[in-house]
C-alpha positions as CSV (number, residue, x, y, z in Angstrom):
1,M,0.0,0.0,0.0
2,I,2.8,2.4,0.9
3,K,4.6,1.6,-2.3
4,Q,1.5,2.4,-4.3
5,I,1.1,5.7,-2.5
6,M,4.8,6.5,-3.2
7,K,4.4,5.6,-6.9
8,I,1.4,8.0,-7.1
9,M,3.3,10.8,-5.4
10,L,6.3,10.3,-7.7
11,L,4.0,10.4,-10.7
12,I,2.4,13.6,-9.5
13,L,5.8,15.1,-8.8
14,A,7.0,14.2,-12.3
15,V,3.9,15.8,-13.9
16,L,4.5,18.9,-11.9
17,L,8.1,19.1,-12.8
18,L,7.4,18.5,-16.5
19,T,4.7,21.2,-16.7
20,A,6.5,23.9,-14.6
21,P,8.9,25.0,-17.4
22,S,6.0,25.5,-19.9
23,A,4.1,27.5,-17.3
24,L,7.1,29.7,-16.7
25,A,7.7,30.2,-20.4
26,Q,4.1,31.2,-20.8
27,K,4.5,33.9,-18.1
28,K,7.7,35.1,-19.8
29,T,6.1,35.3,-23.2
30,G,2.7,36.5,-21.9
31,I,3.0,39.7,-23.9
32,Q,-0.1,40.6,-25.8
33,Q,0.8,41.1,-29.5
34,V,-1.1,43.3,-31.9
35,T,-0.5,44.2,-35.5
36,I,-1.9,47.4,-37.0
37,T,-1.8,47.7,-40.8
38,G,-1.7,51.2,-42.2
39,N,-2.7,52.0,-45.8
40,T,-2.3,55.7,-46.9
41,A,-4.2,55.1,-50.1
42,K,-7.3,53.9,-48.2
43,L,-6.7,56.4,-45.4
44,S,-7.1,53.6,-42.9
45,F,-5.6,51.5,-40.1
46,E,-6.8,48.0,-39.6
47,P,-7.9,47.3,-36.9
48,N,-8.8,50.7,-35.8
49,K,-10.0,49.7,-32.4
50,I,-7.8,47.5,-30.2
51,Y,-8.5,46.2,-26.7
52,V,-5.5,45.5,-24.4
53,T,-5.1,44.6,-20.7
54,A,-4.1,47.6,-18.6
55,G,-0.8,47.1,-16.7
56,K,0.3,44.2,-19.0
57,P,3.0,44.6,-21.7
58,V,1.9,44.8,-25.3
59,K,3.9,44.5,-28.4
60,I,2.4,46.6,-31.2
61,T,3.7,46.3,-34.7
62,V,2.6,48.9,-37.2
63,K,3.0,47.8,-40.8
64,N,2.8,50.3,-43.7
65,V,1.3,48.6,-46.7
66,G,0.7,51.9,-48.5
67,K,2.8,53.3,-51.4
68,E,3.7,56.4,-49.4
69,G,5.4,56.7,-46.0
70,L,3.4,57.6,-42.9
71,V,4.0,59.3,-39.6
72,F,2.5,57.2,-36.8
73,E,1.9,58.4,-33.3
74,I,0.0,57.1,-30.2
75,R,-1.0,60.3,-28.5
76,R,0.8,61.0,-25.2
77,I,2.6,57.7,-25.5
78,T,5.0,57.7,-28.5
79,G,6.5,60.5,-30.5
80,E,6.0,60.8,-34.2
81,N,7.6,57.9,-36.0
82,W,8.3,57.7,-39.7
83,I,7.4,54.3,-41.3
84,G,8.4,54.0,-44.9
85,S,6.4,52.2,-47.6
86,G,6.6,48.4,-47.0
87,K,8.3,48.9,-43.6
88,S,7.1,48.3,-40.0
89,K,7.8,49.6,-36.5
90,T,7.4,47.7,-33.3
91,Y,6.6,49.2,-29.9
92,E,6.7,47.5,-26.6
93,L,4.4,49.4,-24.2
94,T,2.4,49.0,-21.1
95,F,-0.8,51.1,-20.9
96,K,-2.7,52.4,-17.9
97,K,-6.4,52.0,-17.9
98,G,-7.9,54.4,-20.4
99,T,-8.4,55.1,-24.1
100,Y,-5.6,56.2,-26.3
101,T,-5.8,57.6,-29.8
102,F,-3.4,56.6,-32.6
103,Y,-3.2,58.4,-35.9
104,E,-1.2,59.3,-39.0
105,E,0.2,62.7,-38.4
106,D,-0.8,64.2,-41.9
107,R,-4.0,62.1,-42.5
108,G,-5.4,61.5,-39.1
109,Y,-8.0,64.3,-39.5
110,R,-9.3,62.5,-42.7
111,G,-10.0,59.3,-40.9
112,M,-6.6,57.6,-40.6
113,N,-6.8,57.1,-36.9
114,G,-8.0,54.6,-34.3
115,K,-8.2,53.8,-30.5
116,I,-6.4,51.6,-28.1
117,I,-8.7,50.7,-25.1
118,A,-6.8,49.5,-22.0
119,R,-9.1,47.9,-19.5
Protein backbone atom coordinates (compact mmCIF):
# COMPACT_ATOMS: atom_id res chain seq x y z
CA MET A 1 0.00 0.00 0.00
CA ILE A 2 2.78 2.41 0.92
CA LYS A 3 4.63 1.55 -2.31
CA GLN A 4 1.50 2.40 -4.34
CA ILE A 5 1.12 5.74 -2.55
CA MET A 6 4.81 6.51 -3.16
CA LYS A 7 4.43 5.65 -6.87
CA ILE A 8 1.41 7.95 -7.15
CA MET A 9 3.26 10.76 -5.36
CA LEU A 10 6.28 10.32 -7.66
CA LEU A 11 4.01 10.38 -10.69
CA ILE A 12 2.36 13.59 -9.49
CA LEU A 13 5.77 15.13 -8.80
CA ALA A 14 7.00 14.15 -12.27
CA VAL A 15 3.93 15.75 -13.89
CA LEU A 16 4.46 18.94 -11.90
CA LEU A 17 8.13 19.12 -12.83
CA LEU A 18 7.40 18.52 -16.50
CA THR A 19 4.69 21.18 -16.71
CA ALA A 20 6.47 23.87 -14.65
CA PRO A 21 8.85 24.99 -17.45
CA SER A 22 5.98 25.53 -19.89
CA ALA A 23 4.07 27.54 -17.30
CA LEU A 24 7.14 29.70 -16.67
CA ALA A 25 7.71 30.16 -20.39
CA GLN A 26 4.10 31.24 -20.83
CA LYS A 27 4.54 33.85 -18.11
CA LYS A 28 7.72 35.11 -19.77
CA THR A 29 6.10 35.34 -23.20
CA GLY A 30 2.71 36.49 -21.92
CA ILE A 31 3.04 39.72 -23.91
CA GLN A 32 -0.08 40.60 -25.85
CA GLN A 33 0.77 41.07 -29.52
CA VAL A 34 -1.08 43.35 -31.89
CA THR A 35 -0.46 44.22 -35.54
CA ILE A 36 -1.87 47.42 -37.01
CA THR A 37 -1.80 47.72 -40.80
CA GLY A 38 -1.68 51.24 -42.19
CA ASN A 39 -2.69 52.04 -45.76
CA THR A 40 -2.31 55.66 -46.86
CA ALA A 41 -4.18 55.05 -50.15
CA LYS A 42 -7.27 53.91 -48.21
CA LEU A 43 -6.67 56.38 -45.36
CA SER A 44 -7.12 53.57 -42.86
CA PHE A 45 -5.63 51.52 -40.06
CA GLU A 46 -6.82 47.95 -39.55
CA PRO A 47 -7.90 47.26 -36.94
CA ASN A 48 -8.84 50.74 -35.85
CA LYS A 49 -10.04 49.66 -32.40
CA ILE A 50 -7.80 47.53 -30.18
CA TYR A 51 -8.45 46.18 -26.69
CA VAL A 52 -5.50 45.48 -24.39
CA THR A 53 -5.11 44.58 -20.73
CA ALA A 54 -4.09 47.57 -18.62
CA GLY A 55 -0.84 47.08 -16.73
CA LYS A 56 0.33 44.21 -18.96
CA PRO A 57 3.00 44.57 -21.66
CA VAL A 58 1.85 44.84 -25.26
CA LYS A 59 3.94 44.50 -28.41
CA ILE A 60 2.39 46.62 -31.16
CA THR A 61 3.71 46.29 -34.69
CA VAL A 62 2.62 48.91 -37.20
CA LYS A 63 2.99 47.80 -40.83
CA ASN A 64 2.78 50.29 -43.66
CA VAL A 65 1.31 48.60 -46.74
CA GLY A 66 0.70 51.89 -48.55
CA LYS A 67 2.80 53.28 -51.39
CA GLU A 68 3.71 56.36 -49.36
CA GLY A 69 5.44 56.68 -46.01
CA LEU A 70 3.40 57.55 -42.94
CA VAL A 71 4.02 59.26 -39.62
CA PHE A 72 2.51 57.15 -36.83
CA GLU A 73 1.87 58.35 -33.29
CA ILE A 74 0.00 57.14 -30.22
CA ARG A 75 -1.05 60.35 -28.52
CA ARG A 76 0.76 60.95 -25.18
CA ILE A 77 2.65 57.65 -25.50
CA THR A 78 5.01 57.68 -28.49
CA GLY A 79 6.47 60.49 -30.45
CA GLU A 80 6.04 60.82 -34.19
CA ASN A 81 7.62 57.88 -36.02
CA TRP A 82 8.28 57.72 -39.75
CA ILE A 83 7.42 54.34 -41.27
CA GLY A 84 8.40 53.99 -44.91
CA SER A 85 6.37 52.18 -47.55
CA GLY A 86 6.60 48.42 -46.99
CA LYS A 87 8.27 48.90 -43.60
CA SER A 88 7.13 48.33 -40.03
CA LYS A 89 7.85 49.64 -36.55
CA THR A 90 7.38 47.71 -33.30
CA TYR A 91 6.64 49.23 -29.91
CA GLU A 92 6.70 47.46 -26.55
CA LEU A 93 4.40 49.37 -24.24
CA THR A 94 2.37 49.04 -21.06
CA PHE A 95 -0.85 51.07 -20.88
CA LYS A 96 -2.66 52.40 -17.86
CA LYS A 97 -6.43 52.00 -17.88
CA GLY A 98 -7.92 54.38 -20.43
CA THR A 99 -8.44 55.15 -24.11
CA TYR A 100 -5.56 56.17 -26.33
CA THR A 101 -5.77 57.61 -29.85
CA PHE A 102 -3.36 56.56 -32.58
CA TYR A 103 -3.21 58.39 -35.88
CA GLU A 104 -1.23 59.26 -38.96
CA GLU A 105 0.16 62.73 -38.44
CA ASP A 106 -0.80 64.18 -41.86
CA ARG A 107 -3.95 62.13 -42.55
CA GLY A 108 -5.44 61.53 -39.11
CA TYR A 109 -8.02 64.28 -39.52
CA ARG A 110 -9.25 62.50 -42.67
CA GLY A 111 -9.99 59.26 -40.87
CA MET A 112 -6.58 57.62 -40.60
CA ASN A 113 -6.82 57.06 -36.86
CA GLY A 114 -7.96 54.58 -34.26
CA LYS A 115 -8.24 53.78 -30.54
CA ILE A 116 -6.44 51.56 -28.08
CA ILE A 117 -8.67 50.75 -25.12
CA ALA A 118 -6.85 49.48 -22.04
CA ARG A 119 -9.11 47.88 -19.49
